[in-house]
Legacy VTK file of the C-alpha trace (Angstrom):
# vtk DataFile Version 3.0
C-alpha trace
ASCII
DATASET POLYDATA
POINTS 181 float
106.694 131.685 26.164
109.394 130.075 28.285
107.049 127.186 29.053
106.202 126.801 25.364
109.905 126.615 24.492
110.471 124.071 27.255
107.571 122.025 25.864
109.458 121.977 22.542
112.427 120.344 24.306
114.607 123.385 24.935
116.415 124.132 28.191
115.029 127.521 29.176
115.766 130.263 31.643
113.693 133.444 31.813
115.562 136.098 33.792
113.540 138.823 35.475
115.059 141.950 33.958
112.753 144.211 35.990
113.573 142.853 39.456
110.013 141.745 40.186
108.272 144.880 38.969
105.074 144.317 36.983
103.703 147.060 34.767
100.233 147.919 33.508
100.106 147.238 29.766
97.570 150.031 29.335
99.974 152.609 30.811
103.466 151.967 29.462
104.946 155.129 31.002
105.975 153.367 34.250
107.659 150.561 32.302
109.492 153.070 30.117
110.625 155.005 33.204
111.901 151.789 34.816
113.711 150.910 31.599
115.417 154.307 31.488
116.449 154.029 35.146
117.659 150.407 35.097
121.183 149.766 36.297
122.597 148.394 33.036
125.591 146.837 34.790
123.343 144.718 36.996
121.130 143.636 34.089
124.195 142.911 31.912
125.604 140.717 34.673
122.261 138.929 35.049
121.976 138.306 31.305
125.545 137.051 31.020
125.205 134.769 34.053
122.232 133.076 32.391
124.583 131.688 29.742
126.488 129.659 32.331
123.313 128.561 34.095
121.790 127.187 30.894
125.051 125.557 29.835
125.246 123.741 33.176
121.624 122.590 32.888
122.048 121.098 29.399
123.113 117.537 28.673
125.952 118.887 26.505
127.298 121.984 28.257
129.242 122.930 25.113
126.183 122.947 22.853
125.499 126.368 21.328
122.677 128.401 22.804
119.769 130.345 21.395
118.323 133.475 22.942
114.730 134.659 22.522
113.726 138.132 23.693
110.742 140.475 23.621
111.004 144.281 23.645
113.866 145.289 25.954
114.643 141.578 26.352
115.192 141.484 22.595
117.667 144.319 22.906
119.524 142.391 25.614
119.472 139.228 23.459
121.128 141.136 20.621
123.654 142.624 23.041
124.457 139.186 24.473
125.057 137.734 21.014
127.797 140.319 20.444
129.349 139.611 23.868
129.091 135.829 24.310
130.118 135.094 20.765
131.280 131.510 21.299
128.167 130.494 23.207
125.270 132.130 21.331
124.434 130.609 17.937
120.926 131.919 17.335
118.847 134.911 18.377
115.119 135.469 17.978
113.773 138.912 18.733
110.282 140.279 18.943
110.116 144.056 18.471
113.467 145.044 19.933
116.643 146.567 18.528
120.213 147.252 19.530
122.577 149.953 18.303
125.943 148.332 19.063
128.314 146.953 16.429
127.439 143.335 15.663
130.711 142.415 13.954
131.883 140.233 16.856
128.772 138.056 16.699
128.720 134.485 15.389
124.925 134.225 15.573
122.089 133.845 13.108
119.071 136.087 13.636
115.305 135.991 13.226
113.662 139.312 14.082
109.902 139.796 14.286
108.477 143.283 13.795
105.040 144.772 14.203
103.730 146.892 11.350
103.143 149.724 13.817
105.401 150.039 16.847
105.277 153.068 19.129
108.618 152.098 20.703
110.740 150.968 17.750
110.907 153.396 14.829
111.488 152.061 11.312
114.863 153.816 11.283
116.065 151.664 14.224
114.911 148.512 12.429
116.783 149.576 9.296
119.864 150.441 11.367
119.900 146.971 12.956
119.552 145.384 9.530
122.484 147.434 8.278
124.603 146.470 11.316
123.869 142.768 10.767
124.544 143.083 7.046
127.843 144.888 7.671
128.791 142.126 10.142
127.983 139.546 7.449
125.560 137.752 9.788
122.660 135.693 8.441
119.388 137.345 9.410
115.722 137.381 8.531
113.365 140.225 9.358
109.682 139.316 9.401
107.245 142.223 9.357
103.820 141.091 10.553
101.104 143.108 8.746
98.292 144.813 10.606
99.991 144.391 14.004
101.235 146.626 16.811
103.989 146.055 19.358
103.038 143.293 21.763
101.249 141.317 19.028
102.815 138.015 20.131
102.121 138.330 23.851
98.769 137.008 25.028
97.136 139.437 27.419
98.766 142.518 25.887
96.454 145.115 24.313
97.967 144.554 20.858
97.823 140.747 20.950
97.022 139.260 17.540
96.479 135.507 17.701
97.026 134.884 13.990
100.270 136.882 13.857
101.420 135.384 17.146
100.859 131.849 15.849
102.723 132.632 12.626
105.650 134.160 14.532
105.743 131.152 16.875
105.899 128.706 13.942
108.681 130.736 12.342
110.548 130.870 15.651
110.384 127.110 16.190
111.423 126.423 12.580
114.360 128.826 12.926
115.492 127.364 16.257
115.170 123.857 14.875
117.253 124.727 11.808
119.985 126.377 13.881
119.996 123.449 16.320
120.926 121.134 13.427
123.994 123.174 12.436
LINES 1 182
181 0 1 2 3 4 5 6 7 8 9 10 11 12 13 14 15 16 17 18 19 20 21 22 23 24 25 26 27 28 29 30 31 32 33 34 35 36 37 38 39 40 41 42 43 44 45 46 47 48 49 50 51 52 53 54 55 56 57 58 59 60 61 62 63 64 65 66 67 68 69 70 71 72 73 74 75 76 77 78 79 80 81 82 83 84 85 86 87 88 89 90 91 92 93 94 95 96 97 98 99 100 101 102 103 104 105 106 107 108 109 110 111 112 113 114 115 116 117 118 119 120 121 122 123 124 125 126 127 128 129 130 131 132 133 134 135 136 137 138 139 140 141 142 143 144 145 146 147 148 149 150 151 152 153 154 155 156 157 158 159 160 161 162 163 164 165 166 167 168 169 170 171 172 173 174 175 176 177 178 179 180
């Protein structure tokens, strides 16, 4: 996905939030255990440092940034938008939530959801929507019918090419529209 974004003309960095660990998509228990045991301070520092790295790599270092995240990366993207409020203008998430207040954010949001997600209950999706609404942030939630979590990631058991293509088009349109602002 990072390469696809770069092909669209975006400056991209894809931080390794799992410190090199690779997990079997058919047995998510190891990934979930790693997620529970992650040192959040180290990952938070990594995520925040990416802002400066991308800014320095851009032609205009003051240009607003967009963040795209999948699963736990989506949660970190949401978190970052509430922390780096002057730098992050747009956030795209794929099946990931965050339960922090979003009232400090200046971002616009596009959130993709699978119809069936074993990791993100509908209540968490609704809670995020309420948090964004209470923060008066522009957001769009797209629920992709007949999909499961991982639908947009080629090689994952739940990959759905049609839904993935639709989500990609929506993502590029959203990023393009926020780039113009």
